N, C-alpha and C positions, 0 to 999 in steps of 0.2 A: 330308343336304343332298334333295331332289325333283330325278329325272332329269327331261330337256325329253326328248318324243319327237317325233321330226323329223315322224313319218308318220300320217296319221290312222287310231286303229283302228278294226273294227269290232265291231258291240255286241261280238258274245261274246269276241275276243280282249281286248274291254276290262273285261269283267268278268271273263274270267279273271287277267289282266294283276292287278287291283283286291284281288282275290281273296289272288293270291301275295302280294302286297304286305301287306296285311293278316296271311296266315300267317306270313310271313316276321317282321312285327316285331311282334305280339302273342302266336302262336303259339295252334294250333287252336281251344283253346278259349276263349281271352278274342277272337281273330276270328268264330267263332262268337255267341260275347254280342253283340258289338259289331252285328251284324248284326242279330240278330233285335230289337233295339231299334226298327230300320228297316222293317222285314219288316212290311208289314201283310196279307199275304194277300189272300185272295179269295175271292170266293162267298160265299152266304148258308149258314154252319155250323151256323145250327140247323136250317135246312129239311133240309140233309142226314145231319142225324144223326136227325132225327125219319123220314127215310126207310129208313135203315140198322136203326136200333134198333125200327121198328115191330114191334110184337107179341112182343118179346123184354122176357123176365124178367130179372131181374139173375142167377139162378141157370142161364140158359140161357148168358149173356153167358160166366159166369166157367167154365162145361163148354168153352165153345168156345176161350178163352184160357189155361185152365190148364197149367201145365207139368209137374205131373203128376198 
């Protein structure tokens, strides 16, 4: 059963309470999977990716991220 709130929560408090409810009922992994179904993100990923990767080769990226 859902609890009724007597006071209106701020945006931040509402997000925190909602996240806590999801994690409490679904667990962290499933709560994250649930949110990922609804989060659309923002910005132009293709444009940002082009600017970040401009002039880099796959070998360069590998060297930057290689753990060994």
